[in-house]
C-alpha positions in Angstrom: -2.2 -53.3 19.7 -0.4 -49.9 19.8 3.2 -49.6 19.0 3.9 -48.4 22.5 2.3 -51.4 24.1 4.6 -54.4 24.1 3.2 -57.8 23.6 5.0 -59.1 26.7 3.4 -56.5 28.9 -0.1 -57.8 28.2 -1.3 -59.9 31.1 -2.2 -63.5 30.2 -5.6 -64.0 31.9 -6.8 -67.2 33.5 -5.2 -70.6 33.5 -5.6 -71.3 29.8 -3.2 -70.2 27.2 -6.1 -70.0 24.8 -7.7 -67.1 26.8 -10.6 -69.4 27.6 -10.4 -69.9 31.4 -13.5 -72.0 31.4 -11.5 -74.9 30.0 -8.5 -76.1 32.0 -5.6 -77.3 29.8 -4.8 -81.0 29.8 -1.7 -82.8 28.6 -3.8 -85.1 26.5 -7.5 -85.9 25.7 -9.3 -87.3 28.7 -9.5 -91.1 29.0 -13.2 -91.0 29.3 -16.0 -88.7 28.2 -17.2 -86.3 31.0 -20.5 -87.0 32.7 -23.5 -84.9 32.2 -22.8 -83.1 35.5 -19.2 -82.3 34.4 -20.5 -80.9 31.1 -22.9 -78.7 33.0 -20.1 -77.5 35.2 -18.2 -76.6 32.0 -21.2 -74.6 30.9 -21.2 -72.9 34.3 -17.5 -72.0 34.0 -18.2 -70.7 30.5 -20.9 -68.4 31.9 -18.6 -67.3 34.7 -15.9 -66.4 32.2 -18.3 -64.4 30.0 -19.4 -62.4 33.0 -16.0 -61.7 34.5 -15.6 -58.0 34.1 -13.8 -55.7 36.6 -16.1 -54.0 39.0 -13.8 -51.1 39.8 -15.8 -48.7 37.6 -19.3 -48.4 36.1 -18.0 -47.3 32.8 -15.9 -49.0 30.1 -14.6 -47.0 27.2 -12.5 -48.2 24.2 -9.6 -46.0 23.1 -9.9 -47.2 19.5 -12.3 -49.2 17.4 -12.1 -50.1 13.7 -13.5 -52.7 11.4 -12.2 -56.2 10.6 -13.9 -58.6 8.1 -13.4 -62.4 8.2 -14.5 -64.7 5.4 -14.8 -68.5 5.7 -14.7 -70.5 2.5 -14.6 -74.3 1.8 -16.3 -77.4 0.8 -19.7 -78.2 2.2 -19.9 -80.0 5.5 -16.6 -78.9 7.0 -18.2 -77.0 9.9 -17.4 -73.4 8.8 -20.5 -72.0 10.4 -19.7 -73.8 13.7 -16.2 -72.5 13.5 -17.4 -68.9 13.1 -19.7 -69.3 16.2 -16.8 -70.7 18.2 -13.7 -68.7 17.3 -14.7 -65.5 19.1 -17.4 -66.9 21.5 -15.5 -65.9 24.6 -14.9 -62.3 23.3 -18.5 -61.7 22.2 -19.4 -58.6 24.3 -21.8 -59.4 27.1 -24.9 -57.4 28.0 -23.1 -56.1 31.0 -20.2 -55.0 28.8 -22.6 -53.1 26.6 -24.3 -51.4 29.6 -20.9 -50.3 30.8 -20.1 -48.9 27.3 -23.3 -46.9 27.3 -22.4 -45.6 30.8 -19.0 -44.5 29.4 -20.6 -42.8 26.4 -23.2 -40.9 28.6 -20.5 -39.9 31.0 -18.6 -38.3 28.1 -21.8 -36.4 27.2 -22.2 -35.1 30.8 -18.5 -34.0 30.9 -18.8 -32.2 27.6 -21.9 -30.3 28.9 -20.0 -29.4 32.1 -17.1 -28.0 30.0 -19.4 -25.9 27.9 -21.2 -24.5 31.0 -17.9 -23.7 32.6 -16.8 -21.7 29.6 -20.2 -19.9 29.5 -19.8 -18.9 33.1 -16.2 -17.8 32.6 -17.2 -15.5 29.7 -20.2 -14.1 31.6 -17.9 -13.0 34.4 -15.4 -11.4 32.1 -15.1 -7.6 32.3 -15.5 -7.1 28.5 -18.9 -8.9 28.4 -21.6 -6.3 27.9 -25.2 -6.6 29.1 -26.6 -7.9 25.8 -24.0 -10.7 25.6 -24.4 -11.5 29.3 -28.2 -12.0 28.8 -27.7 -14.2 25.8 -25.1 -16.3 27.7 -27.5 -16.7 30.6 -30.3 -18.0 28.3 -27.8 -20.4 26.7 -26.6 -21.5 30.1 -30.2 -22.3 31.2 -30.7 -24.6 28.2 -27.3 -26.3 28.8 -28.1 -27.0 32.4 -31.4 -28.5 31.4 -29.6 -30.8 29.0 -27.1 -31.6 31.7 -29.9 -32.6 34.0 -31.4 -34.9 31.5 -28.0 -36.5 30.7 -27.3 -37.0 34.4 -30.7 -38.7 34.9 -30.0 -40.9 31.9 -26.5 -41.7 33.4 -28.0 -42.6 36.7 -30.6 -44.8 35.0 -27.8 -46.7 33.1 -25.9 -47.2 36.3 -29.0 -48.5 38.0 -29.6 -50.9 35.1 -26.0 -52.1 35.3 -26.2 -52.8 39.1 -29.6 -54.4 38.7 -28.2 -56.8 36.1 -25.1 -57.4 38.2 -27.4 -58.4 41.1 -29.5 -60.6 38.9 -26.4 -62.4 37.5 -25.0 -62.7 41.0 -28.3 -64.2 42.3 -28.3 -66.7 39.4 -24.7 -67.7 40.1 -25.5 -68.2 43.7 -28.5 -70.3 42.9 -26.5 -72.4 40.5 -23.8 -72.9 43.2 -26.4 -74.0 45.7 -27.9 -76.4 43.2 -24.4 -77.8 42.4 -23.8 -78.4 46.1 -27.1 -80.0 46.6 -26.6 -82.3 43.6 -23.2 -83.3 44.9 -24.7 -84.1 48.3 -27.5 -86.1 46.9 -25.1 -88.1 44.7 -23.0 -89.0 47.6 -26.0 -90.1 49.6 -27.3 -92.1 46.6 -24.1 -93.9 46.0 -23.8 -94.7 49.7 -27.4 -95.8 50.1 -27.9 -99.5 50.4 -31.7 -99.4 50.1 -32.5 -99.6 46.3 -35.8 -97.7 46.7 -34.3 -94.9 48.6 -31.3 -94.7 46.2 -33.8 -94.6 43.2 -35.6 -91.7 44.9 -32.4 -89.8 45.5 -31.4 -90.4 41.8 -34.7 -88.9 40.7 -34.1 -85.9 42.8 -30.6 -85.5 41.3 -32.1 -85.7 37.8 -34.7 -83.1 38.7 -32.1 -80.8 40.2 -29.9 -81.3 37.2 -32.7 -80.1 34.9 -33.3 -77.0 37.1 -29.6 -76.3 37.2 -29.4 -76.5 33.3 -32.3 -74.1 33.0 -30.6 -71.6 35.3 -27.3 -72.0 33.4 -29.1 -71.3 30.1 -30.8 -68.2 31.7 -27.4 -67.0 33.0 -25.8 -67.4 29.6 -28.6 -65.5 27.9 -28.2 -62.7 30.5 -24.5 -62.5 29.9 -24.1 -63.0 26.2 -25.5 -61.3 23.2 -27.1 -63.7 20.8 -25.5 -62.7 17.5 -23.3 -65.7 17.5 -25.6 -68.2 19.1 -27.1 -71.1 17.1 -30.5 -69.6 17.6 -29.7 -66.2 16.2 -31.5 -64.9 13.1 -29.9 -63.9 9.8 -27.2 -66.5 9.8 -28.9 -69.7 8.8 -30.1 -70.5 12.4 -27.5 -73.3 12.8 -28.6 -75.1 9.6 -27.0 -75.3 6.2 -25.7 -72.0 4.8 -27.3 -71.5 1.4 -26.1 -68.0 0.6 -23.5 -65.5 1.7 -24.5 -64.2 5.1 -22.9 -61.7 7.5 -22.9 -61.5 11.3 -21.5 -58.5 13.2 -19.8 -58.5 16.6 -19.8 -54.9 17.5 -17.0 -53.5 19.6 -15.4 -56.8 20.4 -12.3 -56.4 22.6 -9.0 -57.8 21.4 -8.8 -59.7 24.6 -10.4 -59.7 28.0 -9.9 -56.2 29.5 -8.5 -54.6 26.4 -9.2 -51.0 25.6 -8.9 -51.5 21.9 -11.7 -53.3 20.0 -12.9 -54.3 16.6 -16.2 -54.3 14.8 -15.8 -57.9 13.5 -18.0 -58.9 10.5 -18.1 -62.7 10.1 -18.9 -63.7 6.5 -20.2 -67.2 6.1 -20.5 -68.7 2.6 -22.3 -71.7 1.1 -20.0 -74.7 0.7 -19.2 -76.0 -2.7 -19.7 -79.6 -3.8 -23.2 -79.9 -2.3 -26.0 -81.3 -4.5 -28.6 -79.0 -3.1 -26.7 -75.8 -2.6 -23.9 -75.8 -5.3 -26.0 -76.1 -8.5 -24.8 -75.2 -12.0 -26.8 -72.0 -12.1 -25.9 -71.0 -8.6 -22.3 -72.0 -8.2 -21.1 -71.6 -4.6 -17.5 -70.8 -5.8 -18.9 -68.0 -8.1 -20.9 -66.6 -5.2 -17.7 -66.4 -3.0 -15.6 -64.7 -5.7 -18.5 -62.3 -6.6 -18.8 -61.3 -2.9 -15.0 -60.6 -2.7 -15.0 -58.6 -5.9 -18.1 -56.7 -4.9 -16.4 -55.5 -1.7 -13.3 -54.5 -3.6 -15.4 -52.6 -6.2 -17.3 -50.7 -3.4 -14.0 -49.8 -1.7 -12.4 -48.6 -4.9 -15.5 -46.6 -5.9 -15.9 -44.7 -2.6 -15.2 -41.0 -3.2 -17.0 -39.4 -0.3 -16.5 -40.2 3.4 -19.6 -41.5 5.2 -18.3 -40.5 8.7 -18.6 -36.9 9.7 -15.6 -37.0 12.0 -13.2 -38.7 9.6 -11.6 -37.8 6.2 -12.0 -40.2 3.3 -8.5 -41.6 3.3 -8.6 -42.4 7.0 -12.1 -44.0 6.7 -11.0 -46.2 3.9 -8.0 -47.3 6.0 -9.9 -48.0 9.3 -13.4 -48.8 8.2 -13.3 -50.3 4.8 -15.4 -53.3 3.8 -12.6 -55.4 2.2 -12.2 -59.0 3.2 -9.2 -58.8 5.5 -8.9 -62.5 6.1 -10.1 -65.5 4.1 -10.0 -68.7 6.1 -10.0 -71.5 3.4 -11.2 -74.8 4.9 -9.9 -78.1 3.4 -11.0 -81.5 4.6 -8.7 -83.7 6.7 -6.5 -86.3 5.0 -6.9 -84.9 1.5 -7.1 -81.8 -0.7 -9.2 -81.7 -3.8 -8.7 -80.1 -7.2 -11.7 -77.9 -6.6 -10.0 -76.5 -3.5 -6.9 -75.5 -5.4 -9.0 -74.0 -8.3 -10.9 -71.8 -6.0 -7.8 -70.8 -4.1 -6.2 -69.7 -7.4 -9.2 -67.4 -8.0 -9.0 -65.9 -4.5 -5.4 -65.6 -3.5 -4.7 -62.5 -5.5 -7.8 -60.7 -4.1 -7.6 -61.5 -0.4 -5.1 -62.6 2.3 -5.6 -66.4 2.3 -5.0 -68.7 5.2 -5.5 -72.4 4.8 -7.0 -74.3 7.7 -7.5 -78.1 8.0 -11.0 -78.6 9.3 -12.0 -81.4 11.8 -8.3 -82.0 12.5 -9.3 -84.0 15.6 -10.0 -86.9 13.3 -6.2 -87.2 12.5 -3.4 -88.4 14.6 -0.4 -86.1 15.3 1.7 -87.8 12.7 -1.0 -87.7 10.1 -1.6 -84.0 10.7 2.1 -83.2 10.4 2.5 -85.1 7.1 -0.7 -83.7 5.6 0.4 -80.2 6.4 3.6 -80.6 4.5 1.7 -82.3 1.6 -0.7 -79.3 1.3 2.2 -76.8 1.5 4.1 -78.6 -1.3 1.0 -78.8 -3.5 0.2 -75.1 -3.1 3.7 -73.8 -3.4 3.6 -73.5 -7.2 0.0 -72.4 -7.5 -1.2 -70.3 -4.5 0.3 -67.6 -2.4 -0.9 -67.8 1.2 -0.6 -65.3 4.0 2.1 -65.8 6.7 1.9 -64.3 10.1 4.9 -62.5 11.5 7.5 -65.1 12.6 8.3 -63.2 15.8 4.7 -63.1 16.8 4.4 -66.8 16.1 7.4 -67.5 18.4 5.9 -65.3 21.1 2.6 -67.2 21.0 4.4 -70.5 21.0 6.4 -69.4 24.1 3.3 -68.2 25.9 1.4 -71.4 25.2 4.4 -73.5 26.3 4.7 -71.5 29.5 1.1 -72.0 30.5 0.9 -75.7 29.6 0.4 -78.2 32.4 3.6 -80.1 31.5 6.1 -80.1 28.7 4.6 -78.7 25.5 6.7 -77.3 22.6 4.4 -76.2 19.8 5.6 -75.3 16.3 2.8 -73.3 14.8 3.1 -72.9 11.0 6.2 -74.9 10.8 9.7 -73.5 10.5 8.7 -70.5 8.4 5.0 -70.1 9.3 3.8 -71.4 5.9 2.1 -74.6 7.0 -1.7 -74.8 7.2 -3.5 -74.5 10.6 -5.1 -77.6 12.0 -8.3 -76.6 13.8 -11.6 -77.9 15.1 -14.8 -76.2 16.2 -17.8 -77.1 18.3 -20.8 -75.2 19.7 -20.1 -76.7 23.1 -16.3 -76.0 22.8 -15.6 -79.8 22.8 -16.2 -83.0 20.9 -16.8 -86.2 22.7 -15.5 -89.5 21.4 -15.3 -93.1 22.7 -11.7 -92.6 23.6 -12.2 -89.2 25.3 -12.9 -85.6 24.7 -11.2 -83.2 22.3 -11.4 -79.5 23.4 -11.5 -76.8 20.8 -9.7 -74.2 22.9 -6.9 -76.6 24.2 -3.7 -75.9 22.2 -2.8 -79.6 22.3 -6.0 -80.5 20.6 -6.5 -77.7 18.2 -4.5 -74.7 16.7 -7.6 -72.5 17.0 -6.2 -70.8 20.1 -2.9 -70.1 18.3 -4.7 -68.7 15.3 -6.9 -66.5 17.5 -4.0 -65.2 19.6 -1.9 -64.4 16.4 -4.9 -62.6 14.9 -5.9 -60.5 18.0 -3.4 -60.3 20.7 -0.3 -60.3 18.5 -1.7 -57.7 16.1 -2.0 -59.9 13.1 -5.3 -58.2 12.2 -3.3 -55.0 11.4 -0.9 -56.9 9.1 -3.9 -58.5 7.4 -5.7 -55.2 6.8 -2.6 -53.8 5.2 -2.2 -56.8 3.0 -5.9 -56.7 2.0 -5.5 -53.0 1.0 -2.4 -53.8 -1.1 -4.3 -56.6 -2.9 -7.2 -54.2 -3.6 -4.8 -51.6 -5.1 -3.2 -54.3 -7.3 -6.7 -55.4 -8.4 -7.5 -51.8 -9.3 -4.4 -51.6 -11.4 -5.2 -54.8 -13.1 -8.7 -53.7 -13.9 -7.4 -50.3 -15.3 -4.9 -52.1 -17.5 -7.6 -54.5 -18.8 -9.7 -51.5 -19.9 -6.9 -49.9 -22.0 -7.0 -50.3 -25.8 -4.4 -52.7 -27.3 -1.0 -51.1 -28.0 1.3 -51.6 -30.9 4.8 -52.8 -30.0 6.5 -50.7 -32.6 5.0 -47.4 -31.5 5.7 -48.2 -27.9 9.3 -49.0 -28.7 10.0 -45.5 -29.9 8.3 -43.9 -27.0 11.1 -44.3 -24.5 9.4 -42.7 -21.5 6.3 -44.8 -21.9 8.3 -47.9 -22.4 10.1 -47.2 -19.2 6.8 -46.7 -17.3 5.6 -50.0 -18.6 8.6 -51.8 -17.1 10.3 -52.7 -20.4 13.5 -50.9 -19.4 14.2 -53.0 -16.4 17.7 -53.3 -15.0 18.4 -56.6 -16.8 17.0 -55.4 -20.2 18.4 -51.8 -20.3 21.9 -52.5 -21.7 20.8 -55.0 -24.5 17.9 -52.8 -25.5 20.1 -49.7 -25.8 22.6 -51.6 -27.9 19.8 -52.8 -30.2 18.5 -49.2 -30.5 22.1 -47.9 -31.3 22.5 -50.6 -34.0 19.1 -49.7 -35.5 20.1 -46.1 -35.6 23.4 -46.8 -37.2 21.8 -49.0 -39.8 19.2 -46.2 -40.6 22.0 -43.7 -41.0 24.0 -46.0 -43.2 21.0 -46.7 -45.4 20.3 -42.9 -45.6 24.0 -42.2 -46.6 23.9 -45.0 -49.2 20.7 -43.6 -50.8 22.2 -40.2 -50.9 25.4 -41.5 -52.5 23.5 -43.4 -55.1 21.5 -40.3 -55.9 24.7 -38.2 -56.3 26.3 -40.9 -58.5 23.3 -40.9 -60.7 23.5 -37.1 -61.0 27.2 -37.4 -62.0 26.5 -40.0 -64.6 23.7 -37.8 -66.1 26.1 -34.8 -66.3 28.7 -36.9 -68.0 26.2 -38.1 -70.6 25.1 -34.5 -71.1 28.8 -33.4 -71.6 29.4 -36.2 -74.1 26.3 -35.1 -76.1 27.5 -31.5 -76.0 30.9 -32.7 -77.2 29.3 -34.5 -80.1 27.2 -31.4 -81.0 30.3 -29.3 -80.9 32.2 -31.7 -83.2 29.2 -31.6 -85.7 29.2 -27.8 -85.6 33.0 -27.7 -86.3 32.5 -30.0 -89.3 29.7 -27.9 -90.6 31.8 -24.7 -90.3 34.7 -26.4 -92.1 32.3 -27.3 -95.0 31.0 -23.8 -95.2 34.5 -22.4 -95.3 35.4 -24.7 -98.2 32.3 -23.8 -100.1 33.0 -20.1 -99.6 36.6 -20.5 -100.9 35.4 -22.3 -104.0 32.9 -19.5 -104.8 35.6 -16.8 -104.6 37.7 -18.7 -107.2 34.9 -18.6 -109.8 
């Protein structure tokens, strides 16, 4: 979402606050499971929604597309793969959508050729264009016109393919509608028929038409949707148990129906831990998850050359990096295990972490609320989780409340947005129970619509990408620090500038540390002066001793002289 585009200005399509108009919101789970006919009608509505694209133009062009990578982690058996197939199912670009994108791309090619030809003709007619240049321009113009002709033919072929598909989809919808009317009519006749044999025959006709209708609905869905998120798709486990880290790409997925901004979404599914067959001692699922996250960070940090011709490296690393931008960590309902917290502690410094409670439809409203607070209290001291913008949360709450059938006052994320998200997923967008039906895209039954709206419509994906980049930078600093040789504290203490760079001279430690340094300096000076004084005193004592020795020598000399004088006097007398 661009800064100039306010969230309030975005139209809220359809009847459902979850952007899933195929499911009508209900104040509470239905009192009885829907019949097979009603389920089929739901599938028909789903197909209708997936095919609802404005027909005012043949082309559909995005103004901006960049990458977004979502990782699902958790214990085995919590439905992570099902959740990934369900979360963006209604935004998975349709075949018609892709055709319109190709039409837009080819139209751009034709327009570029038209511009080049126009400039060629303008230069040819210029007065300063000599004969040699005019001949070269004519030859170039001939080639350009040939390319334009090919591009125009390709453009017409794409438009024809688009209209052909539209007609095929329209015919399927019409046939499904006729079958639905016929089934309704036969049911009415069957229920009103008193003859049992006739009623049985009408019932068989209803069943036969139901089968035909389901086949056409499946064909319609396959015509509308790409298969990269379907259970039958290749490369993602095929709907079975995930045994290794796998990726699935939704290319150019719009942020919402009709948006001109899209994402290349990579959904990363991981093997669940705690499974006897998958999570073995030599192939730990938790280790696989951490290794995948660290691998992506290493690739991002090591990239030194841009891989896109039209984009500098810094911009590419910002818009098209392979970092994990969101890690949805699934925990089971009613309880959180020690293994959950241990893996969260390994991940929360590497990726933006959002905790979701899987299969929350198995808990009552009161149980869900209490468990959310328990999880929040348990993680508060150990794990740092990502929080969506509080203003965005309030806007989504308001929109969901406004589009509810009756009074509905959601409180997503609690008072400060720190609570886990209670979600449920299903390939058919609903789960049937004895007491009724829980719908994945109904805000009263699951917080998946709120999570999706915060992520896409409210711009949470941008906030997550920034957070992921910051965590990658911190991880780079941590790795660099870990590779440095060990430092001696004494040498670092005397290197004031380096000590400051290391953070030792913080605002709280600056004054005490300076006082200690001053005291040490004074003590060193005092010790130096004392040593000098002792040396001087020793020198004075030595001089005094020497003077005393000289005095004694002088006295001896005087006595010797006196003795000589007396001896000389005695000699003169004789």
